[in-house]
VEXKOL-164390 format. One record per atom (N, C-alpha, C): atom name; residue in one letter; x, y, z; residue number from 1. Coordinates in nm, 2 decimals. Layout:
% residues N
+------+------+--------+--------+--------+-----+
| atom | type |      u |      v |      w | seq |
+------+------+--------+--------+--------+-----+
|   CA |    A |      X |      Y |      Z | NUM |
...
+------+------+--------+--------+--------+-----+
This chain:
% residues 129
+------+------+--------+--------+--------+-----+
| atom | type |      u |      v |      w | seq |
+------+------+--------+--------+--------+-----+
|    N |    M |  -1.64 |   4.88 |  -4.90 |   1 |
|   CA |    M |  -1.67 |   4.72 |  -4.95 |   1 |
|    C |    M |  -1.80 |   4.67 |  -4.88 |   1 |
|    N |    T |  -1.86 |   4.60 |  -4.96 |   2 |
|   CA |    T |  -1.95 |   4.53 |  -4.95 |   2 |
|    C |    T |  -1.97 |   4.37 |  -4.92 |   2 |
|    N |    L |  -2.04 |   4.32 |  -4.81 |   3 |
|   CA |    L |  -2.01 |   4.22 |  -4.80 |   3 |
|    C |    L |  -2.13 |   4.12 |  -4.86 |   3 |
|    N |    S |  -2.10 |   3.96 |  -4.85 |   4 |
|   CA |    S |  -2.21 |   3.91 |  -4.89 |   4 |
|    C |    S |  -2.36 |   3.91 |  -4.82 |   4 |
|    N |    S |  -2.35 |   3.98 |  -4.70 |   5 |
|   CA |    S |  -2.47 |   4.00 |  -4.63 |   5 |
|    C |    S |  -2.50 |   4.13 |  -4.66 |   5 |
|    N |    G |  -2.47 |   4.22 |  -4.73 |   6 |
|   CA |    G |  -2.53 |   4.34 |  -4.76 |   6 |
|    C |    G |  -2.47 |   4.48 |  -4.71 |   6 |
|    N |    A |  -2.41 |   4.42 |  -4.61 |   7 |
|   CA |    A |  -2.34 |   4.52 |  -4.48 |   7 |
|    C |    A |  -2.22 |   4.58 |  -4.54 |   7 |
|    N |    T |  -2.20 |   4.71 |  -4.55 |   8 |
|   CA |    T |  -2.06 |   4.82 |  -4.63 |   8 |
|    C |    T |  -1.98 |   4.83 |  -4.48 |   8 |
|    N |    F |  -1.88 |   4.88 |  -4.51 |   9 |
|   CA |    F |  -1.74 |   4.87 |  -4.44 |   9 |
|    C |    F |  -1.62 |   4.93 |  -4.53 |   9 |
|    N |    T |  -1.53 |   4.97 |  -4.47 |  10 |
|   CA |    T |  -1.39 |   5.01 |  -4.48 |  10 |
|    C |    T |  -1.31 |   4.94 |  -4.41 |  10 |
|    N |    A |  -1.20 |   4.92 |  -4.47 |  11 |
|   CA |    A |  -1.07 |   4.82 |  -4.38 |  11 |
|    C |    A |  -0.97 |   4.91 |  -4.44 |  11 |
|    N |    T |  -0.87 |   4.97 |  -4.32 |  12 |
|   CA |    T |  -0.75 |   5.02 |  -4.37 |  12 |
|    C |    T |  -0.65 |   4.93 |  -4.28 |  12 |
|    N |    V |  -0.52 |   4.94 |  -4.33 |  13 |
|   CA |    V |  -0.39 |   4.88 |  -4.30 |  13 |
|    C |    V |  -0.33 |   4.98 |  -4.24 |  13 |
|    N |    R |  -0.29 |   4.98 |  -4.12 |  14 |
|   CA |    R |  -0.25 |   5.14 |  -4.05 |  14 |
|    C |    R |  -0.09 |   5.12 |  -4.02 |  14 |
|    N |    S |  -0.06 |   4.97 |  -4.00 |  15 |
|   CA |    S |   0.07 |   4.92 |  -3.96 |  15 |
|    C |    S |   0.09 |   4.78 |  -4.03 |  15 |
|    N |    T |   0.26 |   4.72 |  -4.02 |  16 |
|   CA |    T |   0.29 |   4.62 |  -4.07 |  16 |
|    C |    T |   0.42 |   4.62 |  -3.97 |  16 |
|    N |    F |   0.43 |   4.48 |  -3.89 |  17 |
|   CA |    F |   0.57 |   4.48 |  -3.82 |  17 |
|    C |    F |   0.60 |   4.32 |  -3.85 |  17 |
|    N |    Y |   0.74 |   4.28 |  -3.82 |  18 |
|   CA |    Y |   0.78 |   4.16 |  -3.84 |  18 |
|    C |    Y |   0.85 |   4.17 |  -3.70 |  18 |
|    N |    T |   0.85 |   4.05 |  -3.60 |  19 |
|   CA |    T |   0.92 |   4.00 |  -3.45 |  19 |
|    C |    T |   0.95 |   3.83 |  -3.51 |  19 |
|    N |    S |   1.01 |   3.79 |  -3.44 |  20 |
|   CA |    S |   1.07 |   3.70 |  -3.39 |  20 |
|    C |    S |   0.99 |   3.64 |  -3.26 |  20 |
|    N |    G |   0.96 |   3.73 |  -3.17 |  21 |
|   CA |    G |   0.92 |   3.73 |  -3.04 |  21 |
|    C |    G |   0.95 |   3.84 |  -2.96 |  21 |
|    N |    S |   0.89 |   3.85 |  -2.86 |  22 |
|   CA |    S |   0.93 |   4.00 |  -2.77 |  22 |
|    C |    S |   0.89 |   3.96 |  -2.62 |  22 |
|    N |    T |   0.88 |   4.01 |  -2.54 |  23 |
|   CA |    T |   0.81 |   4.02 |  -2.40 |  23 |
|    C |    T |   0.67 |   4.00 |  -2.41 |  23 |
|    N |    L |   0.61 |   4.06 |  -2.52 |  24 |
|   CA |    L |   0.47 |   4.07 |  -2.56 |  24 |
|    C |    L |   0.42 |   3.96 |  -2.65 |  24 |
|    N |    V |   0.52 |   3.88 |  -2.73 |  25 |
|   CA |    V |   0.47 |   3.78 |  -2.80 |  25 |
|    C |    V |   0.57 |   3.66 |  -2.80 |  25 |
|    N |    P |   0.54 |   3.55 |  -2.78 |  26 |
|   CA |    P |   0.61 |   3.45 |  -2.75 |  26 |
|    C |    P |   0.73 |   3.41 |  -2.85 |  26 |
|    N |    P |   0.81 |   3.37 |  -2.87 |  27 |
|   CA |    P |   0.89 |   3.32 |  -2.98 |  27 |
|    C |    P |   0.84 |   3.25 |  -3.08 |  27 |
|    N |    A |   0.87 |   3.28 |  -3.23 |  28 |
|   CA |    A |   0.79 |   3.19 |  -3.31 |  28 |
|    C |    A |   0.92 |   3.07 |  -3.32 |  28 |
|    N |    A |   0.83 |   2.97 |  -3.40 |  29 |
|   CA |    A |   0.94 |   2.86 |  -3.46 |  29 |
|    C |    A |   1.03 |   2.89 |  -3.52 |  29 |
|    N |    A |   1.15 |   2.83 |  -3.53 |  30 |
|   CA |    A |   1.27 |   2.85 |  -3.60 |  30 |
|    C |    A |   1.23 |   2.86 |  -3.75 |  30 |
|    N |    G |   1.28 |   2.93 |  -3.79 |  31 |
|   CA |    G |   1.25 |   2.97 |  -3.96 |  31 |
|    C |    G |   1.15 |   3.07 |  -3.97 |  31 |
|    N |    S |   1.04 |   3.11 |  -3.87 |  32 |
|   CA |    S |   0.94 |   3.17 |  -3.89 |  32 |
|    C |    S |   0.92 |   3.30 |  -3.83 |  32 |
|    N |    H |   0.86 |   3.41 |  -3.84 |  33 |
|   CA |    H |   0.85 |   3.52 |  -3.76 |  33 |
|    C |    H |   0.70 |   3.56 |  -3.77 |  33 |
|    N |    Y |   0.66 |   3.64 |  -3.68 |  34 |
|   CA |    Y |   0.54 |   3.70 |  -3.68 |  34 |
|    C |    Y |   0.50 |   3.83 |  -3.80 |  34 |
|    N |    L |   0.44 |   3.82 |  -3.83 |  35 |
|   CA |    L |   0.36 |   3.97 |  -3.89 |  35 |
|    C |    L |   0.24 |   4.00 |  -3.83 |  35 |
|    N |    L |   0.29 |   4.11 |  -3.76 |  36 |
|   CA |    L |   0.19 |   4.17 |  -3.69 |  36 |
|    C |    L |   0.10 |   4.30 |  -3.78 |  36 |
|    N |    V |   0.00 |   4.31 |  -3.82 |  37 |
|   CA |    V |  -0.07 |   4.41 |  -3.89 |  37 |
|    C |    V |  -0.18 |   4.47 |  -3.84 |  37 |
|    N |    G |  -0.14 |   4.62 |  -3.82 |  38 |
|   CA |    G |  -0.23 |   4.71 |  -3.74 |  38 |
|    C |    G |  -0.36 |   4.73 |  -3.83 |  38 |
|    N |    A |  -0.50 |   4.68 |  -3.82 |  39 |
|   CA |    A |  -0.59 |   4.71 |  -3.90 |  39 |
|    C |    A |  -0.70 |   4.78 |  -3.82 |  39 |
|    N |    Q |  -0.75 |   4.86 |  -3.92 |  40 |
|   CA |    Q |  -0.89 |   4.92 |  -3.91 |  40 |
|    C |    Q |  -0.99 |   4.92 |  -3.97 |  40 |
|    N |    L |  -1.13 |   4.89 |  -3.90 |  41 |
|   CA |    L |  -1.25 |   4.87 |  -3.98 |  41 |
|    C |    L |  -1.37 |   4.95 |  -3.94 |  41 |
|    N |    S |  -1.45 |   5.00 |  -4.02 |  42 |
|   CA |    S |  -1.52 |   5.09 |  -4.01 |  42 |
|    C |    S |  -1.65 |   5.05 |  -4.06 |  42 |
|    N |    S |  -1.78 |   5.06 |  -3.99 |  43 |
|   CA |    S |  -1.90 |   5.00 |  -4.05 |  43 |
|    C |    S |  -1.95 |   5.14 |  -4.13 |  43 |
|    N |    T |  -1.99 |   5.14 |  -4.23 |  44 |
|   CA |    T |  -2.05 |   5.27 |  -4.33 |  44 |
|    C |    T |  -2.20 |   5.28 |  -4.37 |  44 |
|    N |    G |  -2.26 |   5.17 |  -4.34 |  45 |
|   CA |    G |  -2.41 |   5.13 |  -4.37 |  45 |
|    C |    G |  -2.48 |   5.14 |  -4.25 |  45 |
|    N |    P |  -2.59 |   5.11 |  -4.28 |  46 |
|   CA |    P |  -2.71 |   5.09 |  -4.20 |  46 |
|    C |    P |  -2.70 |   4.96 |  -4.11 |  46 |
|    N |    T |  -2.66 |   4.85 |  -4.20 |  47 |
|   CA |    T |  -2.64 |   4.74 |  -4.15 |  47 |
|    C |    T |  -2.52 |   4.70 |  -4.04 |  47 |
|    N |    A |  -2.52 |   4.61 |  -3.94 |  48 |
|   CA |    A |  -2.42 |   4.56 |  -3.84 |  48 |
|    C |    A |  -2.35 |   4.49 |  -3.95 |  48 |
|    N |    V |  -2.22 |   4.49 |  -3.94 |  49 |
|   CA |    V |  -2.11 |   4.40 |  -3.97 |  49 |
|    C |    V |  -2.04 |   4.31 |  -3.87 |  49 |
|    N |    Q |  -2.06 |   4.18 |  -3.92 |  50 |
|   CA |    Q |  -1.98 |   4.07 |  -3.84 |  50 |
|    C |    Q |  -1.85 |   4.07 |  -3.90 |  50 |
|    N |    F |  -1.74 |   4.06 |  -3.80 |  51 |
|   CA |    F |  -1.58 |   4.05 |  -3.84 |  51 |
|    C |    F |  -1.50 |   3.93 |  -3.75 |  51 |
|    N |    S |  -1.40 |   3.92 |  -3.82 |  52 |
|   CA |    S |  -1.29 |   3.84 |  -3.76 |  52 |
|    C |    S |  -1.19 |   3.84 |  -3.79 |  52 |
|    N |    P |  -1.09 |   3.82 |  -3.75 |  53 |
|   CA |    P |  -0.93 |   3.83 |  -3.77 |  53 |
|    C |    P |  -0.89 |   3.72 |  -3.85 |  53 |
|    N |    Q |  -1.01 |   3.62 |  -3.87 |  54 |
|   CA |    Q |  -0.97 |   3.49 |  -3.96 |  54 |
|    C |    Q |  -1.01 |   3.55 |  -4.12 |  54 |
|    N |    Q |  -1.07 |   3.63 |  -4.14 |  55 |
|   CA |    Q |  -1.11 |   3.69 |  -4.27 |  55 |
|    C |    Q |  -1.00 |   3.75 |  -4.32 |  55 |
|    N |    F |  -0.85 |   3.76 |  -4.24 |  56 |
|   CA |    F |  -0.76 |   3.82 |  -4.31 |  56 |
|    C |    F |  -0.66 |   3.71 |  -4.32 |  56 |
|    N |    A |  -0.56 |   3.72 |  -4.44 |  57 |
|   CA |    A |  -0.48 |   3.59 |  -4.51 |  57 |
|    C |    A |  -0.34 |   3.68 |  -4.54 |  57 |
|    N |    A |  -0.24 |   3.62 |  -4.51 |  58 |
|   CA |    A |  -0.11 |   3.66 |  -4.56 |  58 |
|    C |    A |  -0.05 |   3.60 |  -4.69 |  58 |
|    N |    E |  -0.03 |   3.65 |  -4.80 |  59 |
|   CA |    E |   0.05 |   3.57 |  -4.91 |  59 |
|    C |    E |   0.19 |   3.60 |  -4.92 |  59 |
|    N |    T |   0.25 |   3.48 |  -4.93 |  60 |
|   CA |    T |   0.41 |   3.52 |  -4.98 |  60 |
|    C |    T |   0.44 |   3.55 |  -5.11 |  60 |
|    N |    A |   0.56 |   3.59 |  -5.14 |  61 |
|   CA |    A |   0.58 |   3.57 |  -5.31 |  61 |
|    C |    A |   0.59 |   3.44 |  -5.39 |  61 |
|    N |    D |   0.60 |   3.32 |  -5.29 |  62 |
|   CA |    D |   0.60 |   3.22 |  -5.37 |  62 |
|    C |    D |   0.44 |   3.16 |  -5.40 |  62 |
|    N |    G |   0.35 |   3.24 |  -5.32 |  63 |
|   CA |    G |   0.21 |   3.20 |  -5.36 |  63 |
|    C |    G |   0.16 |   3.15 |  -5.23 |  63 |
|    N |    A |   0.22 |   3.11 |  -5.13 |  64 |
|   CA |    A |   0.19 |   3.05 |  -5.02 |  64 |
|    C |    A |   0.09 |   3.14 |  -4.93 |  64 |
|    N |    V |  -0.05 |   3.11 |  -4.87 |  65 |
|   CA |    V |  -0.14 |   3.17 |  -4.81 |  65 |
|    C |    V |  -0.13 |   3.15 |  -4.67 |  65 |
|    N |    Y |  -0.14 |   3.20 |  -4.58 |  66 |
|   CA |    Y |  -0.11 |   3.19 |  -4.42 |  66 |
|    C |    Y |  -0.23 |   3.26 |  -4.38 |  66 |
|    N |    S |  -0.31 |   3.21 |  -4.30 |  67 |
|   CA |    S |  -0.45 |   3.26 |  -4.21 |  67 |
|    C |    S |  -0.37 |   3.29 |  -4.09 |  67 |
|    N |    A |  -0.46 |   3.39 |  -4.06 |  68 |
|   CA |    A |  -0.42 |   3.46 |  -3.96 |  68 |
|    C |    A |  -0.44 |   3.38 |  -3.79 |  68 |
|    N |    S |  -0.32 |   3.39 |  -3.70 |  69 |
|   CA |    S |  -0.28 |   3.31 |  -3.60 |  69 |
|    C |    S |  -0.40 |   3.32 |  -3.49 |  69 |
|    N |    S |  -0.37 |   3.27 |  -3.42 |  70 |
|   CA |    S |  -0.47 |   3.31 |  -3.27 |  70 |
|    C |    S |  -0.37 |   3.41 |  -3.16 |  70 |
|    N |    Y |  -0.35 |   3.51 |  -3.26 |  71 |
|   CA |    Y |  -0.26 |   3.66 |  -3.18 |  71 |
|    C |    Y |  -0.35 |   3.67 |  -3.06 |  71 |
|    N |    G |  -0.29 |   3.67 |  -2.95 |  72 |
|   CA |    G |  -0.36 |   3.72 |  -2.78 |  72 |
|    C |    G |  -0.28 |   3.85 |  -2.75 |  72 |
|    N |    G |  -0.20 |   3.89 |  -2.82 |  73 |
|   CA |    G |  -0.13 |   4.00 |  -2.76 |  73 |
|    C |    G |  -0.22 |   4.14 |  -2.76 |  73 |
|    N |    P |  -0.08 |   4.24 |  -2.71 |  74 |
|   CA |    P |  -0.17 |   4.37 |  -2.68 |  74 |
|    C |    P |  -0.26 |   4.40 |  -2.81 |  74 |
|    N |    R |  -0.39 |   4.47 |  -2.79 |  75 |
|   CA |    R |  -0.50 |   4.53 |  -2.86 |  75 |
|    C |    R |  -0.48 |   4.44 |  -3.00 |  75 |
|    N |    A |  -0.50 |   4.30 |  -3.00 |  76 |
|   CA |    A |  -0.54 |   4.21 |  -3.07 |  76 |
|    C |    A |  -0.69 |   4.23 |  -3.11 |  76 |
|    N |    L |  -0.69 |   4.23 |  -3.27 |  77 |
|   CA |    L |  -0.85 |   4.21 |  -3.33 |  77 |
|    C |    L |  -0.95 |   4.07 |  -3.28 |  77 |
|    N |    L |  -1.03 |   4.12 |  -3.22 |  78 |
|   CA |    L |  -1.11 |   4.01 |  -3.18 |  78 |
|    C |    L |  -1.22 |   3.98 |  -3.28 |  78 |
|    N |    E |  -1.28 |   3.90 |  -3.25 |  79 |
|   CA |    E |  -1.42 |   3.87 |  -3.32 |  79 |
|    C |    E |  -1.53 |   3.92 |  -3.28 |  79 |
|    N |    G |  -1.62 |   4.01 |  -3.35 |  80 |
|   CA |    G |  -1.72 |   4.08 |  -3.30 |  80 |
|    C |    G |  -1.81 |   4.12 |  -3.41 |  80 |
|    N |    T |  -1.91 |   4.21 |  -3.37 |  81 |
|   CA |    T |  -2.00 |   4.30 |  -3.44 |  81 |
|    C |    T |  -2.01 |   4.43 |  -3.40 |  81 |
|    N |    L |  -1.98 |   4.53 |  -3.55 |  82 |
|   CA |    L |  -1.97 |   4.65 |  -3.57 |  82 |
|    C |    L |  -2.10 |   4.72 |  -3.59 |  82 |
|    N |    E |  -2.16 |   4.78 |  -3.50 |  83 |
|   CA |    E |  -2.29 |   4.85 |  -3.55 |  83 |
|    C |    E |  -2.30 |   4.94 |  -3.66 |  83 |
|    N |    S |  -2.37 |   5.02 |  -3.72 |  84 |
|   CA |    S |  -2.34 |   5.15 |  -3.77 |  84 |
|    C |    S |  -2.27 |   5.25 |  -3.73 |  84 |
|    N |    A |  -2.18 |   5.32 |  -3.81 |  85 |
|   CA |    A |  -2.10 |   5.42 |  -3.79 |  85 |
|    C |    A |  -2.00 |   5.38 |  -3.67 |  85 |
|    N |    Q |  -1.99 |   5.24 |  -3.65 |  86 |
|   CA |    Q |  -1.88 |   5.22 |  -3.52 |  86 |
|    C |    Q |  -1.76 |   5.21 |  -3.60 |  86 |
|    N |    T |  -1.65 |   5.19 |  -3.55 |  87 |
|   CA |    T |  -1.50 |   5.19 |  -3.57 |  87 |
|    C |    T |  -1.41 |   5.11 |  -3.50 |  87 |
|    N |    I |  -1.33 |   5.01 |  -3.51 |  88 |
|   CA |    I |  -1.24 |   4.94 |  -3.43 |  88 |
|    C |    I |  -1.12 |   4.91 |  -3.51 |  88 |
|    N |    T |  -1.01 |   4.94 |  -3.40 |  89 |
|   CA |    T |  -0.88 |   4.89 |  -3.47 |  89 |
|    C |    T |  -0.82 |   4.77 |  -3.36 |  89 |
|    N |    G |  -0.71 |   4.70 |  -3.43 |  90 |
|   CA |    G |  -0.66 |   4.60 |  -3.35 |  90 |
|    C |    G |  -0.54 |   4.55 |  -3.44 |  90 |
|    N |    T |  -0.50 |   4.44 |  -3.41 |  91 |
|   CA |    T |  -0.38 |   4.38 |  -3.45 |  91 |
|    C |    T |  -0.43 |   4.24 |  -3.48 |  91 |
|    N |    V |  -0.39 |   4.19 |  -3.61 |  92 |
|   CA |    V |  -0.40 |   4.07 |  -3.68 |  92 |
|    C |    V |  -0.25 |   4.01 |  -3.65 |  92 |
|    N |    G |  -0.24 |   3.90 |  -3.64 |  93 |
|   CA |    G |  -0.09 |   3.81 |  -3.63 |  93 |
|    C |    G |  -0.09 |   3.71 |  -3.72 |  93 |
|    N |    F |   0.02 |   3.70 |  -3.79 |  94 |
|   CA |    F |   0.02 |   3.56 |  -3.89 |  94 |
|    C |    F |   0.17 |   3.51 |  -3.85 |  94 |
|    N |    F |   0.19 |   3.36 |  -3.86 |  95 |
|   CA |    F |   0.30 |   3.30 |  -3.85 |  95 |
|    C |    F |   0.37 |   3.26 |  -4.00 |  95 |
|    N |    V |   0.47 |   3.34 |  -4.04 |  96 |
|   CA |    V |   0.49 |   3.34 |  -4.19 |  96 |
|    C |    V |   0.64 |   3.29 |  -4.17 |  96 |
|    N |    P |   0.69 |   3.27 |  -4.30 |  97 |
|   CA |    P |   0.82 |   3.22 |  -4.31 |  97 |
|    C |    P |   0.93 |   3.36 |  -4.27 |  97 |
|    N |    S |   1.03 |   3.35 |  -4.23 |  98 |
|   CA |    S |   1.12 |   3.46 |  -4.25 |  98 |
|    C |    S |   1.11 |   3.59 |  -4.33 |  98 |
|    N |    P |   1.12 |   3.70 |  -4.32 |  99 |
|   CA |    P |   1.09 |   3.77 |  -4.43 |  99 |
|    C |    P |   1.19 |   3.79 |  -4.50 |  99 |
|    N |    Q |   1.33 |   3.75 |  -4.52 | 100 |
|   CA |    Q |   1.44 |   3.74 |  -4.59 | 100 |
|    C |    Q |   1.44 |   3.62 |  -4.70 | 100 |
|    N |    T |   1.37 |   3.51 |  -4.64 | 101 |
|   CA |    T |   1.35 |   3.39 |  -4.73 | 101 |
|    C |    T |   1.22 |   3.40 |  -4.84 | 101 |
|    N |    S |   1.12 |   3.46 |  -4.76 | 102 |
|   CA |    S |   0.98 |   3.46 |  -4.83 | 102 |
|    C |    S |   0.91 |   3.54 |  -4.76 | 102 |
|    N |    P |   0.95 |   3.68 |  -4.84 | 103 |
|   CA |    P |   0.86 |   3.80 |  -4.79 | 103 |
|    C |    P |   0.72 |   3.82 |  -4.81 | 103 |
|    N |    V |   0.62 |   3.83 |  -4.72 | 104 |
|   CA |    V |   0.50 |   3.86 |  -4.74 | 104 |
|    C |    V |   0.47 |   3.96 |  -4.86 | 104 |
|    N |    V |   0.39 |   3.94 |  -4.97 | 105 |
|   CA |    V |   0.37 |   4.06 |  -5.05 | 105 |
|    C |    V |   0.24 |   4.09 |  -5.07 | 105 |
|    N |    H |   0.14 |   4.02 |  -5.00 | 106 |
|   CA |    H |   0.00 |   4.08 |  -5.03 | 106 |
|    C |    H |  -0.06 |   4.02 |  -4.88 | 106 |
|    N |    L |  -0.16 |   4.12 |  -4.83 | 107 |
|   CA |    L |  -0.25 |   4.11 |  -4.73 | 107 |
|    C |    L |  -0.40 |   4.11 |  -4.78 | 107 |
|    N |    V |  -0.47 |   4.02 |  -4.73 | 108 |
|   CA |    V |  -0.58 |   4.02 |  -4.82 | 108 |
|    C |    V |  -0.70 |   3.96 |  -4.70 | 108 |
|    N |    L |  -0.81 |   4.04 |  -4.77 | 109 |
|   CA |    L |  -0.95 |   4.03 |  -4.66 | 109 |
|    C |    L |  -1.06 |   3.98 |  -4.74 | 109 |
|    N |    L |  -1.10 |   3.88 |  -4.65 | 110 |
|   CA |    L |  -1.22 |   3.78 |  -4.74 | 110 |
|    C |    L |  -1.36 |   3.85 |  -4.71 | 110 |
|    N |    D |  -1.44 |   3.80 |  -4.75 | 111 |
|   CA |    D |  -1.58 |   3.84 |  -4.76 | 111 |
|    C |    D |  -1.63 |   3.77 |  -4.60 | 111 |
|    N |    K |  -1.59 |   3.65 |  -4.58 | 112 |
|   CA |    K |  -1.64 |   3.57 |  -4.43 | 112 |
|    C |    K |  -1.53 |   3.48 |  -4.42 | 112 |
|    N |    V |  -1.53 |   3.40 |  -4.30 | 113 |
|   CA |    V |  -1.46 |   3.32 |  -4.25 | 113 |
|    C |    V |  -1.46 |   3.17 |  -4.35 | 113 |
|    N |    P |  -1.34 |   3.12 |  -4.40 | 114 |
|   CA |    P |  -1.37 |   3.04 |  -4.46 | 114 |
|    C |    P |  -1.40 |   2.92 |  -4.34 | 114 |
|    N |    V |  -1.48 |   2.83 |  -4.43 | 115 |
|   CA |    V |  -1.52 |   2.68 |  -4.35 | 115 |
|    C |    V |  -1.51 |   2.58 |  -4.39 | 115 |
|    N |    N |  -1.40 |   2.50 |  -4.35 | 116 |
|   CA |    N |  -1.39 |   2.35 |  -4.40 | 116 |
|    C |    N |  -1.34 |   2.36 |  -4.57 | 116 |
|    N |    G |  -1.26 |   2.47 |  -4.58 | 117 |
|   CA |    G |  -1.20 |   2.46 |  -4.70 | 117 |
|    C |    G |  -1.31 |   2.56 |  -4.81 | 117 |
|    N |    S |  -1.39 |   2.61 |  -4.77 | 118 |
|   CA |    S |  -1.50 |   2.65 |  -4.87 | 118 |
|    C |    S |  -1.43 |   2.78 |  -4.89 | 118 |
|    N |    S |  -1.48 |   2.81 |  -5.04 | 119 |
|   CA |    S |  -1.42 |   2.92 |  -5.08 | 119 |
|    C |    S |  -1.50 |   3.06 |  -5.06 | 119 |
|    N |    T |  -1.45 |   3.16 |  -5.04 | 120 |
|   CA |    T |  -1.53 |   3.29 |  -5.01 | 120 |
|    C |    T |  -1.48 |   3.41 |  -5.09 | 120 |
|    N |    E |  -1.52 |   3.55 |  -5.12 | 121 |
|   CA |    E |  -1.50 |   3.62 |  -5.21 | 121 |
|    C |    E |  -1.40 |   3.72 |  -5.17 | 121 |
|    N |    L |  -1.29 |   3.72 |  -5.27 | 122 |
|   CA |    L |  -1.21 |   3.82 |  -5.18 | 122 |
|    C |    L |  -1.23 |   3.96 |  -5.21 | 122 |
|    N |    L |  -1.21 |   4.05 |  -5.11 | 123 |
|   CA |    L |  -1.28 |   4.15 |  -5.08 | 123 |
|    C |    L |  -1.16 |   4.30 |  -5.13 | 123 |
|    N |    A |  -1.02 |   4.25 |  -5.08 | 124 |
|   CA |    A |  -0.95 |   4.39 |  -5.07 | 124 |
|    C |    A |  -0.83 |   4.32 |  -5.10 | 124 |
|    N |    T |  -0.69 |   4.37 |  -5.15 | 125 |
|   CA |    T |  -0.56 |   4.32 |  -5.08 | 125 |
|    C |    T |  -0.48 |   4.45 |  -5.11 | 125 |
|    N |    W |  -0.40 |   4.42 |  -5.03 | 126 |
|   CA |    W |  -0.31 |   4.53 |  -4.99 | 126 |
|    C |    W |  -0.15 |   4.51 |  -5.00 | 126 |
|    N |    S |  -0.06 |   4.56 |  -5.11 | 127 |
|   CA |    S |   0.05 |   4.52 |  -5.11 | 127 |
|    C |    S |   0.12 |   4.56 |  -5.03 | 127 |
|    N |    L |   0.25 |   4.49 |  -4.95 | 128 |
|   CA |    L |   0.33 |   4.53 |  -4.83 | 128 |
|    C |    L |   0.46 |   4.54 |  -4.91 | 128 |
|    N |    R |   0.52 |   4.63 |  -4.87 | 129 |
|   CA |    R |   0.70 |   4.64 |  -4.90 | 129 |
|    C |    R |   0.77 |   4.63 |  -4.80 | 129 |
+------+------+--------+--------+--------+-----+
């Protein structure tokens, strides 16, 4: 994938997991769950890649879109920079409706973090089952 900055990278979804809370994640609000996504980002070009968990979004079957939450659990993917040939893995979390009532069907990756409702290019979509 190529960002608007010209930097190139790959993004891989390694795992997805729903939880209503655990010893590592506080309880979700009634009717909600956390969707935890294991992601891997790798810089593939000579230019550094800026990244943020806020570049990910989850979309439910009814078309509602949920931004990444401020997940601070183990191995959380934090904002940062990947230098050429570097790889990072981490977890991105979302508060979403219970999967039985409105399952997440897509995970999307945006070119950059949207600011004040600005639009940004869609880089990738993963279908979740």
